[in-house]
C-alpha positions as CSV (number, residue, x, y, z in Angstrom):
1,M,-14.0,-36.5,-32.6
2,L,-16.4,-33.6,-33.8
3,P,-16.5,-31.9,-30.5
4,A,-13.5,-32.2,-29.9
5,A,-12.7,-30.3,-33.5
6,A,-15.0,-28.1,-32.9
7,A,-13.3,-27.0,-29.2
8,E,-10.1,-26.7,-31.5
9,L,-11.7,-24.2,-33.9
10,G,-13.4,-22.2,-31.5
11,E,-10.3,-21.8,-29.1
12,G,-8.7,-19.4,-32.1
13,P,-11.6,-17.0,-31.7
14,R,-12.0,-16.7,-28.4
15,T,-8.4,-16.1,-27.8
16,A,-8.4,-13.9,-30.5
17,R,-11.6,-11.8,-28.7
18,L,-9.5,-12.1,-25.3
19,A,-6.5,-10.7,-26.7
20,R,-8.3,-7.5,-28.2
21,E,-10.6,-7.0,-24.8
22,A,-6.9,-7.4,-22.6
23,I,-5.4,-4.7,-25.5
24,A,-8.4,-2.4,-25.3
25,S,-8.4,-2.4,-21.3
26,G,-4.6,-2.0,-21.1
27,L,-4.9,0.9,-23.6
28,A,-7.7,2.6,-22.1
29,T,-5.9,2.3,-18.5
30,T,-2.8,3.2,-19.6
31,L,-4.1,6.4,-21.6
32,L,-6.4,6.8,-18.4
33,G,-2.9,7.0,-16.5
34,A,-1.1,9.2,-19.0
35,L,-3.4,12.1,-19.0
36,G,-3.9,12.0,-15.2
37,L,0.0,12.0,-15.2
38,V,-0.1,15.2,-17.3
39,L,-2.9,17.3,-15.7
40,G,-1.2,16.6,-12.5
41,V,1.7,17.8,-13.4
42,V,0.5,20.8,-15.2
43,A,-1.3,21.4,-12.0
44,I,1.6,21.6,-9.7
45,F,3.2,24.1,-11.4
46,G,0.2,26.3,-12.6
47,P,-2.7,27.9,-11.0
48,T,-5.6,26.2,-9.5
49,R,-8.1,25.2,-12.1
50,H,-11.7,25.0,-11.6
51,L,-14.6,23.5,-13.3
52,R,-18.2,23.3,-13.0
53,I,-21.0,21.4,-14.4
54,D,-24.5,22.2,-12.8
55,W,-26.2,19.5,-14.6
56,L,-24.3,16.5,-14.1
57,L,-25.4,15.6,-10.6
58,P,-29.1,17.2,-9.2
59,L,-29.2,20.3,-7.1
60,A,-25.4,20.0,-6.0
61,G,-23.8,20.0,-9.0
62,V,-20.3,18.8,-10.1
63,R,-17.1,20.9,-8.9
64,F,-13.4,20.5,-9.9
65,D,-10.7,22.2,-8.2
66,V,-7.6,20.7,-9.0
67,D,-4.4,22.6,-6.9
68,P,-0.7,21.5,-6.3
69,L,-1.9,19.0,-3.5
70,G,-4.6,17.6,-5.6
71,G,-2.2,17.6,-8.6
72,L,0.4,15.5,-7.0
73,F,-1.8,12.9,-6.2
74,I,-3.2,12.5,-9.5
75,A,0.2,12.2,-11.0
76,V,1.2,9.5,-8.9
77,T,-2.3,7.6,-9.3
78,G,-1.3,8.4,-13.3
79,A,1.7,6.9,-13.3
80,V,1.0,3.6,-11.1
81,A,-2.0,3.4,-13.9
82,V,0.2,3.4,-16.4
83,A,2.8,0.8,-15.4
84,V,-0.5,-1.3,-14.8
85,G,-2.1,-0.7,-17.8
86,I,0.7,-2.0,-19.7
87,Y,1.2,-4.9,-17.4
88,T,-1.9,-5.9,-17.8
89,V,-2.4,-6.5,-21.7
90,G,-0.1,-9.7,-21.1
91,Y,-1.8,-10.6,-17.4
92,A,-5.3,-10.9,-18.6
93,Q,-4.6,-12.8,-21.8
94,R,-2.2,-15.2,-19.6
95,E,-4.9,-15.5,-16.8
96,H,-8.0,-15.7,-18.9
97,W,-9.7,-12.4,-17.7
98,A,-13.6,-12.3,-18.0
99,R,-14.8,-9.4,-19.6
100,F,-16.4,-7.5,-16.9
101,P,-13.4,-6.9,-14.8
102,M,-11.8,-5.6,-17.9
103,V,-14.3,-3.4,-18.4
104,V,-14.2,-2.0,-14.5
105,L,-10.4,-1.7,-14.5
106,P,-10.2,1.9,-16.5
107,L,-13.2,2.9,-14.1
108,F,-11.5,2.3,-11.2
109,V,-8.6,4.5,-12.1
110,A,-10.8,7.3,-13.4
111,G,-12.3,7.5,-9.7
112,M,-9.0,7.2,-8.2
113,L,-8.2,10.2,-10.4
114,L,-11.3,12.3,-9.4
115,V,-10.8,12.2,-5.9
116,P,-8.1,14.6,-5.4
117,A,-9.7,16.7,-8.3
118,A,-13.2,17.0,-6.1
119,G,-13.6,20.5,-5.1
120,S,-17.1,20.4,-3.3
121,V,-18.4,17.7,-1.0
122,P,-20.8,15.8,-3.1
123,T,-18.5,15.6,-5.9
124,F,-15.7,14.1,-3.4
125,L,-17.9,11.5,-2.2
126,L,-19.5,10.7,-5.5
127,A,-15.8,10.2,-6.9
128,W,-15.1,7.8,-3.5
129,E,-17.7,5.5,-4.2
130,L,-16.9,5.5,-7.8
131,M,-13.1,4.3,-6.5
132,A,-14.8,2.4,-3.6
133,A,-17.4,0.3,-5.9
134,A,-15.2,-0.5,-8.9
135,S,-12.7,-1.8,-6.7
136,L,-14.6,-4.2,-4.8
137,V,-15.9,-5.2,-7.9
138,L,-12.5,-6.1,-9.0
139,V,-11.2,-7.8,-5.8
140,L,-14.7,-10.2,-6.5
141,S,-13.3,-10.7,-10.1
142,E,-12.8,-14.7,-9.2
143,H,-15.5,-15.0,-7.1
144,N,-16.2,-18.5,-7.6
145,R,-13.0,-18.7,-4.9
146,G,-14.5,-19.0,-1.3
147,A,-11.6,-17.3,0.2
148,V,-12.3,-14.0,-2.5
149,R,-15.7,-14.2,-1.6
150,F,-15.0,-13.9,1.9
151,A,-12.1,-11.2,1.3
152,G,-14.9,-9.2,-0.8
153,V,-17.6,-9.1,2.0
154,F,-15.1,-7.8,4.2
155,Y,-13.8,-5.5,2.2
156,A,-17.0,-4.0,1.0
157,V,-18.3,-3.5,5.2
158,M,-14.8,-2.1,5.7
159,T,-15.2,0.3,3.2
160,Q,-18.6,1.4,3.8
161,L,-18.1,1.9,7.7
162,G,-14.8,3.9,6.9
163,F,-17.3,5.8,4.1
164,V,-19.8,6.3,6.9
165,M,-17.4,8.1,9.0
166,I,-16.1,10.4,6.1
167,L,-19.7,11.0,5.3
168,L,-20.5,12.6,8.8
169,A,-17.3,14.6,8.9
170,L,-18.0,16.3,5.6
171,V,-21.4,16.9,6.2
172,L,-20.5,18.7,9.6
173,L,-18.0,20.8,8.2
174,S,-20.5,21.7,5.3
175,A,-22.9,22.7,7.8
176,A,-20.5,24.8,10.5
177,A,-19.2,26.8,7.0
178,G,-22.6,27.2,5.3
179,G,-21.2,25.7,2.2
180,D,-20.2,22.5,0.7
181,A,-17.4,24.0,-1.7
182,F,-14.0,23.2,0.5
183,T,-13.0,27.0,-0.7
184,T,-15.9,27.9,1.6
185,I,-15.1,25.2,3.9
186,A,-11.8,26.3,4.5
187,A,-12.7,30.1,5.0
188,H,-15.2,29.3,7.3
189,A,-13.1,26.9,9.4
190,D,-11.2,29.4,11.7
191,D,-14.9,30.0,12.7
192,M,-15.8,26.5,13.5
193,S,-16.2,25.8,17.3
194,A,-13.7,23.4,18.9
195,G,-16.0,20.9,19.1
196,T,-16.5,20.7,16.1
197,R,-13.2,20.6,14.7
198,T,-12.4,17.6,17.1
199,A,-15.3,15.4,15.9
200,V,-14.7,16.0,11.9
201,F,-10.8,15.3,12.7
202,V,-11.6,12.4,14.8
203,L,-14.0,10.9,12.1
204,T,-11.5,11.5,9.1
205,V,-9.0,10.2,10.7
206,L,-10.6,6.8,11.4
207,G,-12.4,6.9,7.6
208,F,-9.6,8.3,5.9
209,G,-7.0,5.9,7.9
210,S,-9.3,2.8,7.0
211,K,-8.6,3.5,3.2
212,A,-4.8,4.2,4.1
213,G,-4.6,0.9,6.1
214,L,-3.6,2.1,9.1
215,L,-4.3,0.3,12.5
216,P,-7.0,-1.1,13.7
217,L,-9.0,-0.6,10.5
218,H,-6.4,-2.6,8.4
219,A,-7.8,-6.0,8.6
220,W,-8.8,-5.4,5.1
221,L,-5.2,-5.3,3.3
222,P,-4.2,-8.5,3.9
223,K,-7.5,-10.2,2.9
224,A,-8.5,-8.3,0.1
225,H,-5.0,-7.2,-2.0
226,P,-3.8,-11.1,-2.0
227,E,-7.3,-12.3,-3.5
228,A,-7.5,-9.5,-5.8
229,P,-5.6,-9.7,-9.4
230,S,-2.4,-8.4,-9.2
231,P,-2.9,-5.5,-11.3
232,V,-5.7,-4.6,-9.2
233,S,-3.2,-5.1,-6.3
234,A,-0.8,-2.8,-7.2
235,L,-3.4,-0.2,-8.2
236,M,-5.0,-0.5,-4.8
237,S,-1.7,-0.6,-2.8
238,A,0.3,1.7,-4.5
239,A,-2.8,4.5,-5.6
240,M,-5.7,4.1,-3.6
241,V,-4.5,4.0,0.0
242,N,-3.0,7.0,-0.9
243,M,-6.4,9.0,-1.0
244,G,-6.4,8.2,2.7
245,I,-3.4,10.0,3.0
246,Y,-4.7,12.9,0.6
247,G,-7.8,13.1,3.0
248,I,-5.6,13.7,5.9
249,I,-3.6,16.3,4.3
250,R,-6.7,17.8,2.7
251,I,-9.1,18.0,5.6
252,D,-6.9,17.9,9.1
253,L,-3.7,19.6,7.6
254,Q,-4.7,22.1,5.0
255,I,-8.4,22.7,6.0
256,L,-8.8,22.7,10.0
257,G,-5.0,23.1,10.3
258,P,-2.8,24.1,12.1
259,G,-4.6,21.9,14.8
260,P,-3.3,21.6,18.5
261,Q,-0.3,19.5,19.5
262,W,-2.4,16.6,20.2
263,W,-3.7,15.9,16.6
264,G,-0.2,15.5,16.0
265,L,0.1,13.5,18.6
266,T,-2.4,11.5,17.5
267,L,-1.2,11.0,13.8
268,M,2.5,9.7,15.1
269,I,1.0,7.4,17.4
270,L,-1.2,6.0,14.8
271,G,1.6,5.9,12.4
272,A,4.0,4.4,14.8
273,V,1.7,1.6,15.9
274,S,0.7,0.7,12.2
275,A,4.2,0.8,10.8
276,V,5.5,-1.6,13.4
277,F,2.3,-3.6,13.6
278,G,2.4,-4.1,9.7
279,V,6.2,-5.0,9.4
280,L,6.1,-7.5,12.1
281,Q,3.4,-9.3,10.3
282,A,4.9,-9.1,7.2
283,T,7.8,-10.7,9.1
284,V,6.2,-14.0,9.8
285,A,4.2,-13.7,6.5
286,T,4.5,-16.6,4.3
287,D,1.7,-15.9,1.4
288,L,4.3,-13.4,-1.1
289,K,1.1,-11.0,-1.6
290,R,-0.1,-10.9,1.9
291,L,3.6,-10.5,3.0
292,L,3.4,-7.0,0.7
293,A,-0.3,-6.1,1.7
294,Y,1.3,-5.5,5.5
295,S,4.2,-3.9,4.2
296,T,1.8,-1.1,2.7
297,T,0.4,-0.4,5.9
298,E,3.9,-0.1,7.5
299,N,4.8,2.2,4.9
300,M,1.4,4.3,5.1
301,G,2.5,4.4,8.9
302,L,5.8,5.8,8.2
303,V,3.7,8.5,6.0
304,T,1.0,9.4,8.5
305,L,4.1,9.5,11.6
306,A,5.6,12.1,9.1
307,L,2.3,13.8,8.9
308,G,1.9,13.9,12.9
309,T,5.5,15.0,13.1
310,A,5.0,18.0,10.8
311,S,2.0,18.7,12.5
312,L,3.7,18.8,15.8
313,L,6.3,20.5,15.0
314,S,4.1,23.2,13.6
315,A,2.3,23.7,16.5
316,S,5.1,23.2,18.7
317,G,6.4,26.7,17.2
318,A,9.6,24.7,14.8
319,P,8.1,25.0,10.6
320,D,11.4,24.6,9.3
321,V,11.7,21.3,10.7
322,A,7.6,20.2,9.7
323,A,9.0,21.4,6.7
324,I,11.5,18.4,6.4
325,A,8.9,16.3,8.4
326,M,6.4,17.3,5.1
327,T,8.8,16.6,2.6
328,A,9.6,13.2,4.2
329,A,5.8,12.3,3.8
330,L,4.9,13.4,0.4
331,L,8.4,11.7,-1.1
332,H,7.7,8.5,0.6
333,V,4.2,8.7,-0.9
334,L,5.9,8.8,-4.3
335,A,8.7,6.5,-3.3
336,H,6.0,3.8,-2.2
337,A,3.9,4.0,-5.2
338,A,7.1,3.4,-7.6
339,F,8.4,0.0,-5.4
340,K,4.9,-1.1,-4.0
341,T,3.9,-1.1,-7.7
342,L,6.8,-3.0,-8.8
343,A,6.7,-5.6,-6.1
344,F,3.5,-6.7,-6.4
345,L,3.6,-6.9,-10.4
346,A,6.8,-8.8,-10.0
347,A,4.2,-11.1,-7.6
348,G,1.7,-11.2,-10.2
349,S,4.2,-12.3,-12.8
350,V,5.4,-15.2,-10.1
351,L,1.7,-16.6,-9.2
352,A,1.0,-16.4,-13.1
353,A,4.2,-18.8,-13.6
354,T,3.4,-20.9,-11.0
355,G,-0.1,-20.6,-9.5
356,L,1.9,-19.9,-6.0
357,R,1.9,-17.4,-3.7
358,D,3.4,-19.3,-0.7
359,L,7.1,-18.6,-0.3
360,D,7.6,-22.1,1.5
361,K,6.8,-23.7,-2.3
362,L,8.6,-21.3,-4.5
363,G,12.3,-21.0,-4.8
364,G,14.7,-21.2,-7.7
365,L,13.3,-18.4,-9.7
366,A,16.1,-16.6,-10.7
367,R,17.3,-18.9,-12.8
368,R,14.1,-19.6,-14.8
369,M,12.3,-16.0,-14.3
370,P,15.8,-13.8,-14.2
371,V,13.9,-10.7,-15.2
372,T,11.2,-10.9,-13.0
373,T,13.7,-11.9,-10.0
374,V,15.9,-8.5,-10.7
375,M,12.5,-6.6,-10.9
376,F,11.4,-7.7,-7.4
377,G,15.0,-7.3,-5.9
378,I,14.6,-3.5,-6.9
379,G,11.2,-3.5,-5.5
380,A,12.2,-5.7,-2.2
381,L,15.3,-3.1,-1.9
382,G,13.0,0.0,-2.0
383,A,11.0,-1.5,0.3
384,S,13.9,-2.1,3.0
385,G,14.7,1.4,3.3
386,L,18.6,0.7,2.5
387,P,20.4,2.7,0.3
388,M,20.3,2.4,-3.3
389,G,16.4,1.7,-2.7
390,A,13.8,4.0,-3.7
391,G,12.1,4.5,-0.2
392,F,16.3,5.1,1.6
393,V,15.8,8.8,0.9
394,S,12.4,9.7,2.3
395,E,13.1,7.4,5.7
396,W,16.8,9.4,6.0
397,I,14.8,12.7,5.9
398,L,12.1,11.5,8.5
399,F,14.7,10.7,10.4
400,Q,16.6,14.3,10.0
401,S,13.0,15.8,11.3
402,L,12.4,13.6,14.1
403,I,16.3,13.7,15.3
404,H,16.6,17.8,14.9
405,S,13.0,18.8,16.5
406,P,14.6,21.8,18.5
407,P,15.1,21.4,22.1
408,D,13.2,24.4,23.8
409,G,12.4,22.6,26.7
410,N,8.7,20.9,25.2
411,T,8.4,18.1,27.6
412,L,5.8,16.5,24.9
413,L,8.8,17.2,21.7
414,A,11.0,15.2,23.9
415,L,9.2,12.2,24.6
416,A,7.3,11.9,21.0
417,M,10.3,12.3,19.0
418,P,13.1,9.5,20.9
419,L,10.3,7.0,21.0
420,S,9.6,7.9,17.0
421,V,12.6,7.3,16.5
422,G,13.0,3.7,18.1
423,A,9.9,2.9,16.2
424,V,11.4,4.1,13.0
425,A,14.6,2.3,13.7
426,L,12.6,-1.2,14.9
427,T,10.3,-1.2,11.0
428,T,13.4,-0.4,9.2
429,G,15.5,-3.4,10.6
430,L,12.4,-5.9,10.5
431,G,11.2,-4.3,6.8
432,I,15.1,-5.6,5.5
433,A,14.4,-9.2,7.4
434,S,10.9,-9.4,5.8
435,M,12.6,-8.5,2.3
436,V,15.2,-10.5,2.6
437,K,13.2,-13.6,3.5
438,A,10.8,-12.7,0.2
439,F,13.7,-12.7,-2.4
440,G,16.0,-15.3,-0.8
441,V,13.4,-17.9,0.2
442,G,11.0,-17.0,-3.2
443,F,13.8,-16.6,-5.4
444,L,17.0,-17.9,-4.8
445,A,18.1,-21.6,-3.5
446,R,16.4,-24.4,-5.0
447,P,12.6,-24.7,-6.2
448,R,10.6,-26.4,-3.3
449,S,7.7,-27.3,-6.1
450,V,7.2,-28.9,-9.5
451,A,5.3,-25.7,-10.4
452,A,8.6,-23.5,-9.4
453,E,10.7,-25.9,-11.3
454,D,8.6,-25.6,-14.4
455,A,8.3,-21.7,-14.5
456,R,8.8,-19.4,-17.3
457,E,9.6,-16.0,-18.0
458,S,6.2,-13.7,-18.4
459,P,5.4,-12.0,-21.5
460,M,6.9,-8.8,-23.1
461,S,4.1,-6.8,-22.0
462,M,4.4,-7.5,-18.1
463,L,8.1,-7.2,-18.3
464,T,7.5,-3.5,-19.9
465,G,5.0,-2.9,-17.2
466,M,7.5,-3.8,-14.2
467,G,10.3,-2.2,-16.2
468,L,8.7,1.5,-15.9
469,A,7.8,1.0,-12.0
470,A,11.9,0.1,-12.0
471,A,13.1,3.1,-13.8
472,A,10.7,5.3,-11.1
473,C,12.2,3.4,-8.3
474,A,15.8,4.5,-9.9
475,V,14.9,8.0,-10.2
476,F,14.1,7.9,-6.4
477,A,16.9,6.0,-5.4
478,F,19.8,7.8,-7.2
479,W,18.2,11.5,-8.5
480,P,15.0,12.4,-5.9
481,A,15.8,15.8,-7.2
482,L,13.8,15.1,-9.9
483,V,10.8,15.3,-8.1
484,A,12.4,18.3,-5.3
485,P,10.3,21.3,-7.5
486,A,6.9,19.3,-7.8
487,L,7.7,18.8,-3.8
488,R,8.0,22.4,-3.0
489,G,5.3,23.7,-5.1
490,V,3.0,21.2,-3.2
491,L,4.8,22.4,0.3
492,D,4.4,26.0,-0.5
493,A,0.5,25.6,-1.3
494,L,0.7,23.9,3.0
495,P,1.5,26.7,4.4
496,E,-0.4,25.5,7.7
497,V,2.3,23.2,8.2
498,G,5.0,23.5,5.2
499,G,6.8,26.3,6.6
500,D,9.7,28.0,4.4
501,T,10.5,25.3,2.1
502,A,13.5,27.3,0.8
503,G,15.9,25.3,2.5
504,V,15.0,21.9,1.5
505,Q,17.3,21.1,-1.0
506,L,16.8,17.8,-2.9
507,A,19.9,18.1,-5.5
508,T,23.2,16.2,-6.1
509,F,23.4,16.7,-2.3
510,L,20.6,16.9,0.0
511,R,20.7,19.6,2.3
512,L,18.1,20.3,5.0
513,P,17.8,23.9,6.9
514,G,19.5,24.0,10.1
515,I,20.8,20.6,10.0
516,D,24.3,20.1,9.2
517,G,25.9,17.8,6.9
518,S,24.3,16.3,3.8
519,L,23.4,13.0,1.7
520,S,24.1,12.3,-1.9
521,P,22.6,9.1,-2.7
522,A,24.2,9.4,-6.3
523,L,27.7,9.7,-5.2
524,L,26.4,7.0,-2.5
525,A,25.7,5.0,-6.0
526,V,28.8,5.6,-7.4
527,A,31.1,4.7,-4.5
528,L,29.5,1.4,-4.7
529,A,29.4,0.7,-7.8
530,A,33.5,1.3,-7.9
531,G,33.9,-0.9,-4.4
532,V,32.3,-3.5,-6.4
533,L,34.5,-2.9,-9.8
534,L,37.2,-2.8,-7.5
535,A,37.1,-5.9,-5.6
536,F,36.0,-7.9,-9.2
537,A,38.9,-6.8,-10.3
538,A,41.0,-8.0,-7.4
539,S,39.7,-11.0,-7.5
540,R,40.4,-11.6,-11.1
541,W,44.1,-10.4,-10.4
542,G,44.3,-12.8,-7.4
543,A,43.1,-16.0,-9.7
544,R,46.2,-15.7,-12.2
545,H,48.4,-16.0,-9.6
546,R,46.7,-18.6,-7.5
547,P,47.6,-22.4,-8.1
548,A,44.9,-24.2,-10.4
549,P,41.9,-25.4,-8.5
550,V,41.3,-28.8,-7.5
551,E,37.8,-30.1,-7.9
552,V,36.2,-31.6,-4.8
553,P,32.7,-33.0,-4.0
554,L,30.3,-30.5,-2.8
555,W,29.9,-31.5,1.2
556,A,26.2,-32.3,1.1
557,C,25.9,-32.8,5.2
558,G,26.6,-36.5,4.7
559,A,23.9,-37.1,2.0
560,E,24.9,-37.4,-1.9
561,T,23.2,-34.4,-3.4
562,L,21.5,-31.1,-2.0
563,S,18.0,-31.1,-1.7
564,P,15.4,-28.6,-1.0
565,R,14.8,-30.0,2.3
566,M,18.5,-28.8,3.4
567,Q,17.6,-24.9,3.2
568,Y,15.5,-22.5,4.7
569,T,12.0,-22.0,4.2
570,A,9.7,-18.6,4.4
571,T,8.8,-20.2,8.3
572,S,12.3,-21.3,9.8
573,F,13.7,-17.6,8.6
574,A,11.0,-16.1,10.7
575,E,10.7,-18.5,13.7
576,P,13.9,-16.4,15.6
577,L,11.7,-12.9,15.4
578,Q,8.3,-14.9,15.8
579,R,9.8,-16.0,19.4
580,V,11.0,-12.5,20.6
581,F,7.6,-11.4,19.5
582,D,5.7,-14.2,20.6
583,N,3.7,-12.1,23.2
584,V,2.4,-9.7,20.1
585,L,1.9,-12.7,17.2
586,R,0.6,-15.0,19.8
587,P,1.1,-17.9,17.7
588,D,-1.1,-21.1,17.5
589,T,1.4,-24.1,17.5
590,D,0.7,-27.8,17.2
591,V,2.8,-30.9,17.2
592,E,1.6,-33.7,16.2
593,V,3.6,-37.5,16.5
594,T,2.7,-40.4,14.5
595,H,4.0,-43.7,15.6
596,F,4.2,-46.5,13.6
597,A,1.7,-49.4,13.9
598,E,4.0,-52.0,15.2
599,S,5.3,-49.9,18.0
600,Q,3.7,-47.0,20.1
601,Y,7.7,-46.2,21.4
602,L,8.4,-46.1,17.7
603,V,7.9,-42.5,16.1
604,E,7.3,-42.4,12.2
605,K,6.9,-38.6,12.0
606,V,6.8,-35.6,13.8
607,T,4.6,-32.8,12.4
608,F,4.9,-29.3,13.5
609,T,2.4,-26.4,12.7
610,T,2.2,-23.2,13.4
611,R,-1.0,-20.6,12.5
612,L,-0.1,-17.0,12.7
613,A,-3.5,-14.7,12.7
614,D,-4.0,-11.5,13.0
615,P,-4.3,-10.2,16.8
616,V,-6.4,-7.1,16.1
617,E,-8.4,-9.2,14.0
618,Q,-9.5,-12.0,16.3
619,R,-9.9,-9.7,19.4
620,L,-11.4,-6.8,17.8
621,Y,-13.4,-7.6,14.5
622,T,-14.3,-11.4,15.2
623,P,-16.3,-10.3,18.5
624,V,-17.8,-7.7,16.3
625,V,-18.8,-9.7,13.8
626,G,-20.3,-12.2,16.1
627,A,-22.3,-10.0,17.7
628,V,-23.5,-8.2,14.3
629,I,-24.4,-11.7,13.2
630,A,-26.0,-12.3,16.3
631,L,-28.4,-8.9,16.1
632,A,-29.0,-9.8,12.6
633,Q,-30.6,-12.8,13.5
634,T,-32.4,-11.7,15.9
635,V,-34.0,-8.5,14.1
636,R,-34.8,-11.4,10.9
637,R,-37.3,-12.4,13.3
638,A,-39.3,-9.3,12.5
639,H,-39.6,-10.0,8.7
640,N,-42.2,-12.6,8.3
641,G,-42.9,-11.5,5.2
642,S,-46.3,-9.6,5.8
643,V,-46.4,-6.4,3.7
644,H,-48.8,-5.0,6.6
645,L,-45.9,-5.4,8.9
646,Y,-43.6,-3.7,6.8
647,L,-46.1,-0.7,6.0
648,L,-46.2,-0.6,10.2
649,Y,-42.4,-0.4,10.4
650,G,-42.5,2.0,7.7
651,A,-44.8,4.4,9.8
652,I,-43.2,3.6,12.9
653,G,-40.1,5.3,11.2
654,L,-41.2,8.2,9.3
655,L,-43.4,9.3,12.7
656,V,-40.0,8.8,14.7
657,V,-38.2,11.1,12.2
658,L,-40.9,13.8,12.6
659,L,-40.8,13.6,16.1
660,V,-37.2,14.5,15.9
661,A,-37.5,17.2,13.2
662,Q,-39.7,19.2,15.5
């Protein structure tokens, strides 16, 4: 009895301490986010602000230059951090977070806020590494699980490979410009050789594309996002991936731009392939957070496609339509941050309540977690790209830029634009299917497990964080004119691809330069609401003139009652699409037939199993990882523990460096 009583007495102080730490971490994250939001908005509408601290970093110092482009990404990161910080207060207590992740969470936000503010190469690399190291620590929060450790190692390797590429690109830029400040590099960009510009473009697209989750460097997303705590997943998917997009815009489009046509075409191809592949994997995924991770690859692919379209059109002499594509890219970055924050926070609410991510084991959450269900529905609607959703307007603007490219006899435009329209259309259609599956199977129908049946709604702090993200989704869905001044300020700071932005009007009616017709999301919402009310009134009026209803037993396929087995699972829902794209997905199927012991002719049960692995990971990363492991085992033989041998290695290395330097 004494140990039990001592445990009960100790539980109270431990719970109180956890609550205090959760509140402190959430408050620090929220305040940092609010500060970033305010500073970002001020930077968008004001002049470029400079700050230099020489003593903070040896030799180079630390330099910050915040302009409208950096301000936009700082504001987006800050807005996401505000919602995540409030959400974390309840989530950390419910999931019993350790102290270390709660300390690192604000540092992660600080690193992401510093990246767009960096005004020099050393400052940028320092902030980038702070962001990467903090995110890795947070991914490994639950390192006692093998899946988490594997995801952490994979993420660390991919992050450092991307960092090496970015480092090489920025060193080349600094050497060619004779300085490490971005303003100095931009001033000497036109004097750089074509080889240097091409090398920097290729390296930055690979390095920043890795952080953005573009193919084929996307493999860390579906591994790290599901295993990370849900607030961290929201920050990584809604804010951190934007840093990759920011790097492409800053280096390739602003400093080095305008580039040749093949630069834009390369970005379009990477974006289109990433979007289609990401949404295809999301369509067949059964893990809720893995599905959302692939959705991030899809949406970052759409953003990159829009950036490539803007670059290609600008290089082809169509600045007005390039401005439309650039508007679509920036608006989709904002919208994606809103609906992906909401979707991951809602998925975290489900995970905290049920302990499950498998859609095949969920269901019935609409009655048990009604607020979370509504929130996830809003996020899923935004990710599907349908009207009334946060992602609809930006995708509509992207379509317009692709459809209305100037017919001036440019063969490259004549081929690229229709193919891109097809890629975006396919992505949108499959995106709708994936979100219908996630929402319908995961939240509606009947629960498929005891955990789903016993689920309870999340605490108020978690619901408040989701509510803020839902409010942002409503802004982008119904009234994007609120962010139009900010977008116009950023586009005016990008003359290389911005063009004349005066004609891009995001008011009550969305009007684009040189394009007939307009769109009003607010009026679409009003019309839909009026239609629903009219249908409801008609049904009520008809009910008064209808004979009294007769109660009859519900048809249950010959059984006495309906059961969870009589409904679609996530696997069965995606099976027709899986068949269509069988050559791309290449599923590994297995049929196991179990016979009765009494007779081999009588079948007791048939088990059908389908395993869907990432084909890019299987064919690209698995051989590479195997080769690296084999090389490491070979190199290991040279490490016999002899200090004299290690000194010899060092001497040989120094001799090689001196010979190369001569």
